[in-house]
Structure formats: structure tokens, C-alpha cells
C-alpha positions as CSV (number, residue, x, y, z in Angstrom):
1,M,-48.2,-36.5,2.8
2,T,-49.2,-32.8,1.5
3,P,-47.3,-31.2,-1.0
4,T,-45.7,-28.3,0.0
5,P,-47.1,-25.4,-2.4
6,A,-44.1,-23.6,-4.5
7,P,-42.7,-20.2,-3.7
8,T,-44.5,-17.5,-5.5
9,P,-42.0,-14.9,-7.1
10,A,-41.0,-12.0,-5.6
11,P,-43.2,-9.1,-6.9
12,T,-40.8,-7.2,-8.9
13,R,-40.6,-3.0,-8.8
14,E,-40.7,-1.1,-11.1
15,P,-38.1,1.8,-11.4
16,A,-39.9,4.8,-10.0
17,A,-40.4,7.7,-12.2
18,G,-37.7,9.8,-12.0
19,P,-36.8,13.3,-14.2
20,A,-36.5,12.5,-18.1
21,A,-33.0,12.5,-19.4
22,P,-31.8,15.3,-20.3
23,R,-32.3,15.5,-24.4
24,A,-29.3,17.5,-26.1
25,R,-30.0,20.6,-27.5
26,R,-30.0,20.6,-31.0
27,T,-30.1,24.6,-32.5
28,P,-33.4,24.4,-35.2
29,R,-32.5,24.1,-38.7
30,P,-33.2,27.2,-39.7
31,A,-31.5,28.9,-37.2
32,R,-28.6,26.5,-38.3
33,V,-28.5,27.7,-42.0
34,A,-29.0,31.0,-40.8
35,L,-25.8,31.2,-39.0
36,H,-24.0,29.2,-42.1
37,V,-25.2,31.8,-44.4
38,F,-24.2,34.4,-41.9
39,L,-20.8,33.1,-41.4
40,A,-20.1,32.2,-45.0
41,A,-20.9,36.1,-46.0
42,T,-18.7,37.7,-43.5
43,A,-15.9,35.2,-45.0
44,L,-16.5,36.4,-48.3
45,V,-16.6,39.9,-47.3
46,W,-13.0,40.1,-45.3
47,L,-11.9,37.8,-48.3
48,F,-13.1,40.0,-51.2
49,P,-10.4,42.8,-50.9
50,V,-7.3,40.4,-50.5
51,A,-8.7,38.4,-53.4
52,W,-9.4,41.1,-55.1
53,A,-5.6,42.8,-55.0
54,V,-4.2,39.0,-55.7
55,L,-6.3,39.1,-58.7
56,N,-5.5,42.3,-60.1
57,S,-1.3,42.2,-59.1
58,F,-2.1,39.7,-62.2
59,R,-3.5,42.1,-64.9
60,D,-1.7,44.4,-66.9
61,Y,-2.5,48.2,-66.4
62,A,-3.2,48.7,-69.7
63,F,-5.7,46.5,-69.9
64,T,-7.3,47.7,-67.2
65,A,-7.3,51.2,-68.2
66,E,-8.9,50.7,-71.3
67,N,-11.4,47.7,-70.0
68,G,-11.9,48.6,-66.6
69,Y,-11.4,46.8,-63.5
70,V,-14.5,45.1,-63.9
71,S,-13.2,42.8,-66.5
72,F,-11.4,39.6,-66.7
73,G,-8.0,39.0,-68.5
74,G,-4.9,40.9,-69.1
75,F,-3.0,38.6,-66.9
76,T,1.1,39.2,-67.0
77,L,3.8,38.3,-64.3
78,D,5.5,41.6,-65.1
79,N,3.9,43.4,-62.2
80,Y,6.0,41.3,-60.0
81,V,9.1,42.1,-61.8
82,Q,8.6,46.0,-61.4
83,A,7.3,45.8,-58.0
84,W,10.6,43.7,-56.8
85,E,12.6,46.1,-59.3
86,R,11.2,49.8,-58.3
87,G,10.7,49.1,-55.0
88,G,13.7,47.8,-54.0
89,F,12.8,44.9,-51.7
90,G,15.6,43.1,-51.5
91,Q,17.5,46.0,-49.2
92,S,13.7,46.8,-47.4
93,F,12.9,42.7,-46.6
94,A,17.1,42.5,-45.0
95,N,15.9,45.9,-42.9
96,S,12.7,44.0,-41.6
97,L,14.5,41.2,-40.9
98,V,16.9,42.8,-38.6
99,I,14.4,44.9,-36.5
100,T,11.8,42.2,-36.5
101,V,13.4,39.2,-35.6
102,P,15.8,40.3,-32.7
103,A,12.2,42.4,-31.3
104,V,10.1,39.3,-31.0
105,L,13.1,37.2,-29.6
106,L,13.6,40.0,-26.9
107,V,10.0,40.8,-26.3
108,L,8.9,36.9,-25.9
109,F,11.8,36.4,-23.3
110,L,11.3,39.7,-21.1
111,A,7.6,39.0,-21.3
112,S,8.1,35.1,-20.2
113,C,10.1,36.4,-17.4
114,T,8.2,39.3,-16.2
115,A,4.6,37.2,-16.2
116,F,6.8,34.1,-14.5
117,V,7.4,36.6,-11.3
118,L,3.8,37.6,-11.5
119,A,2.2,34.4,-11.9
120,R,4.4,32.3,-9.4
121,F,5.4,35.3,-6.4
122,N,2.8,36.9,-4.6
123,Y,4.0,40.6,-3.8
124,W,1.6,44.1,-3.2
125,F,3.1,45.4,-6.2
126,N,2.1,42.5,-8.8
127,L,-1.4,44.6,-9.9
128,T,0.7,48.1,-10.0
129,L,3.7,46.2,-12.1
130,L,1.2,44.9,-14.7
131,G,-1.0,47.7,-14.8
132,V,2.3,49.5,-15.9
133,F,3.4,47.2,-18.5
134,L,-0.6,47.5,-20.0
135,A,-0.1,51.8,-19.7
136,A,1.8,51.3,-22.9
137,N,-0.7,49.6,-25.3
138,L,-3.0,52.3,-23.9
139,L,-1.4,55.4,-25.2
140,P,-1.4,56.4,-28.7
141,P,2.4,56.5,-30.5
142,Q,1.8,59.8,-31.8
143,A,1.9,61.2,-27.7
144,L,5.2,60.2,-27.4
145,L,6.5,61.4,-30.6
146,V,8.4,64.6,-29.4
147,P,9.7,63.4,-26.1
148,V,10.9,60.0,-27.7
149,F,12.4,61.4,-30.9
150,R,14.6,64.1,-28.2
151,A,15.8,61.5,-25.6
152,Y,16.9,59.7,-29.0
153,R,18.5,62.5,-30.1
154,M,20.7,62.9,-27.0
155,I,21.3,59.2,-25.5
156,P,24.4,58.2,-27.5
157,L,26.0,54.9,-29.2
158,P,29.3,53.7,-30.0
159,E,29.5,54.2,-33.8
160,F,29.6,50.5,-34.9
161,L,25.9,50.6,-33.7
162,S,25.2,53.9,-35.2
163,D,26.5,55.9,-37.9
164,S,24.7,59.1,-36.2
165,G,26.3,58.4,-33.0
166,T,22.9,58.3,-31.0
167,M,20.4,56.4,-30.8
168,L,18.2,58.2,-33.4
169,G,19.1,56.6,-36.9
170,S,19.7,53.3,-35.1
171,Y,18.7,49.6,-35.8
172,W,18.8,49.2,-32.1
173,G,17.1,52.0,-31.6
174,L,13.7,50.8,-33.1
175,I,13.9,47.5,-31.8
176,L,13.6,49.0,-28.4
177,V,10.6,50.9,-29.4
178,N,8.9,48.0,-30.3
179,V,9.7,46.0,-27.3
180,A,8.7,48.6,-24.9
181,F,5.1,48.8,-26.9
182,Q,4.5,45.1,-27.0
183,L,5.8,44.0,-23.8
184,G,2.6,44.8,-21.7
185,F,0.1,42.6,-23.5
186,C,2.7,39.7,-24.1
187,T,3.1,39.7,-20.5
188,F,-0.6,40.0,-19.8
189,V,-1.4,37.1,-21.9
190,L,1.5,35.0,-20.5
191,S,0.9,36.0,-17.0
192,N,-2.9,34.9,-17.1
193,Y,-1.4,31.5,-19.1
194,M,1.1,30.6,-16.6
195,K,-1.3,30.8,-13.5
196,T,-3.1,27.9,-15.1
197,L,-0.1,26.0,-14.5
198,P,-0.6,23.2,-11.7
199,R,1.6,24.2,-8.7
200,E,2.2,20.7,-8.0
201,I,4.8,20.6,-10.9
202,Y,6.7,23.6,-8.8
203,E,6.4,22.0,-5.5
204,S,8.1,18.7,-7.3
205,G,10.8,20.9,-8.7
206,M,11.6,22.5,-5.4
207,L,12.1,19.2,-3.5
208,D,14.2,17.9,-5.7
209,G,16.5,21.0,-5.5
210,A,15.5,23.0,-8.7
211,S,16.0,26.7,-8.5
212,V,14.0,30.2,-9.7
213,W,15.9,29.7,-12.8
214,R,15.8,25.8,-13.9
215,Q,12.3,26.1,-12.6
216,Y,11.5,29.0,-15.2
217,W,13.5,27.7,-17.8
218,Q,12.9,23.7,-17.7
219,L,9.2,23.7,-16.2
220,T,7.4,26.6,-17.3
221,L,8.7,27.7,-20.8
222,P,7.9,24.0,-21.9
223,L,4.4,24.4,-20.9
224,C,3.9,28.0,-22.4
225,R,5.5,26.4,-25.9
226,P,1.6,26.8,-27.5
227,A,1.2,30.5,-25.9
228,L,4.2,31.5,-27.2
229,A,4.0,30.4,-30.6
230,A,0.9,31.9,-30.9
231,L,2.0,35.4,-29.5
232,A,5.1,35.0,-31.6
233,V,2.8,34.9,-34.9
234,L,0.5,38.1,-33.5
235,Q,4.2,40.0,-32.7
236,T,6.0,38.9,-35.9
237,T,2.8,40.8,-37.7
238,W,2.7,43.8,-35.7
239,I,6.3,44.4,-35.7
240,Y,7.0,43.1,-39.3
241,N,3.8,46.0,-40.4
242,E,5.0,48.7,-38.3
243,F,5.9,51.8,-40.4
244,F,5.3,55.0,-38.1
245,W,8.2,54.8,-35.4
246,A,10.7,53.8,-38.5
247,T,9.4,56.6,-40.4
248,V,9.9,59.1,-37.4
249,L,13.5,57.0,-35.9
250,L,15.6,55.9,-39.2
251,Q,15.3,58.5,-41.1
252,S,17.5,56.9,-43.7
253,G,16.1,55.4,-46.9
254,D,18.3,52.7,-46.9
255,K,17.2,51.1,-43.4
256,F,13.9,51.4,-43.8
257,P,11.8,48.2,-43.1
258,V,10.0,46.5,-46.2
259,T,6.3,49.0,-45.5
260,S,8.5,51.4,-46.9
261,S,8.8,49.9,-50.9
262,L,5.3,50.7,-51.2
263,N,5.6,53.8,-51.3
264,N,8.5,54.1,-54.0
265,L,5.2,51.9,-55.8
266,R,3.5,55.1,-56.6
267,G,3.9,57.4,-58.9
268,Q,4.4,61.5,-59.3
269,F,0.9,62.3,-61.3
270,F,-0.9,58.6,-60.9
271,V,-0.6,55.5,-59.3
272,D,-0.7,51.9,-60.5
273,Y,-2.8,50.2,-58.8
274,N,-1.9,46.6,-60.8
275,L,1.5,47.5,-59.5
276,L,1.1,48.2,-55.9
277,S,-1.2,45.1,-55.8
278,A,2.0,43.0,-56.8
279,G,3.9,45.0,-53.9
280,S,1.4,44.5,-51.3
281,V,1.4,40.9,-52.1
282,I,5.5,40.9,-51.9
283,V,5.3,42.4,-48.8
284,A,2.5,39.9,-47.1
285,F,4.0,36.7,-48.0
286,P,6.7,36.3,-45.4
287,V,4.1,36.7,-43.0
288,L,1.7,34.1,-44.4
289,V,4.7,31.7,-44.3
290,V,4.9,32.5,-40.6
291,F,1.3,31.7,-40.3
292,F,1.2,28.4,-42.0
293,V,3.9,27.4,-40.4
294,L,3.0,28.0,-36.5
295,Q,-0.4,27.3,-37.9
296,K,-1.1,24.2,-35.4
297,Q,0.7,25.9,-32.6
298,F,-1.0,29.4,-33.0
299,V,-4.5,27.9,-33.1
300,S,-3.3,25.7,-30.1
301,G,-2.4,28.3,-28.1
302,L,-6.0,30.4,-28.8
303,T,-8.0,28.0,-27.9
304,L,-5.8,26.2,-24.9
305,G,-7.9,26.7,-21.1
306,S,-11.3,27.1,-22.8
307,T,-12.3,23.6,-22.0
308,K,-11.6,21.6,-18.7
309,G,-10.4,18.0,-18.9
């Protein structure tokens, strides 16, 4: 009986040589170091004026007058006490609160309503309407000074809203001007953000019988919370620091916002820059608080939509 030969193993196939897997591109080390050095230098350039103002706000004017500003020592807290008393920050902070909070809330509400219409409904005048809103941001405020001033002087208001009986000298007049100038930018940002929201959400809402108002209030606004938080920080900073229209339209020292308090710290014959630095730190403090409270939402609102996944 002849033995059967053992089966020969099938030859193994070597994988065909294909294109090599792409290697992750890495920035060369010298270029990376140079980039970090550049970013660090840029950050120091931006932070130096702020750090210099904070440092001088704690220094005595007599010490710096004798030893110069390029010196170390003479630290005191009297600058903040004097700045608060001479600048009248208590009243001016209350005025800024009355102006800023309603203006920011009104801007965000009206901009979100307009952006919802521009993003959800297609009309032939959508781009035209958006261009009209953006036009207010392109015009310099000085170009509208005379017509706005004359219009405010002629538009009547009840006495409980304005001491003068017109919009001139009224908080509501200043709030409306700020809303008009900031509405275009907020509408542009929110409309572009709302266009990225899935349309399936609205289709499901319509199947459940959700009205247009319910789609806006319960579906759109919760999804736009990061963008609204980012705009709230920006609008608070811009409206809080605005002084041009406040000077033109209020015309009363007891109604001026907090930015006017810095002018009260200037002397008739010389300027105590240490005292002025302390006043500047006091003015900037509320904006810093708002930023750090909404920092997480602010950063997420700026970076949202930069990646897909």
C-alpha cells in the first residue's frame, strides 16, 4: 500500500505593496520654538500696559515724583480710596447698570428674533434685511450726531421717563441708540449660528404641533446658549465702555456712566497718573467679573462650529 503524500501547504501571499500610511506632520522643533517665543512676546506686549497700570495704582504719587516711574516702592491703597471718593463711582456705577443691563438684554432678544427669521424662513428680502442691519455698524457715530440729536430733542416722553420731557437726557434714549448700533452685529452672528442647527429638530417639532414661537423659545434659544453667552460678554464690554453717545444725549452729570468718572480724576494743572490708574482698574473690574463668570460659555461660543464630528 503506497502512502499518500502529505498535502503541501498553500503558498502564503504577501500583501501587495501599497501606499505607505501617511505620517502625522509635525512642526519642526526650531519653528515650534520660534512660534512659542513669538506668542509669548505678543502676550507680554499686550499685558504690559495693564500690568503697568495696576502696579502704579498701588504707588504713591509723591514717591514716583521723586524717584520716577521706573522705580520700586511707595506702595499704598490710598489711591483707590481717593479715586472712589473723587470720582463718584457709586452713582456712576448705578448709572452704568441702568444703561448696560437693559441694553444688552434688549439687543440679544431682538437679535435672536431677527436671526431666527433669517435662518428659518426664506424670503426674497433676507439678504437685504441683513444688509440693513449691518449698515449701522459701518456708519461712524459722528455722522449721525446732528440728526439723532435733533430727533431726540423733538420726540416727547412722559415725565416719569425723562426729566426734560423729551428723549434728550433720558436713559431710554441712550439705551435705544446702543441697541440700534449693536443689533446688526449680533443678528449677523446669531443668524449664521442658527443656520448650522439641524433642520430635523424643527421638523420633529412641527410634527408635534409646535408653533413658530415655541420653535424659537424652546428649541432654538437653548441650543444658542453658547453663542448668546459670548455675545453677552462682548456687548457688556462695548456698551459699558461707551461714552460718546452718553456725553451727547444725557447732558447731565448725575446721569453719566462710569466712564465719565475718570474725567473727574484729572486735576486742573496736573494729572496724578497713579490716581488715574486706580480709577481705571475700578472701572475695568466689573467687566472682568462678567468675563470670568461666563468664560467657559464665551470660549465655547467662539470655537463652536470650528470642527465637525
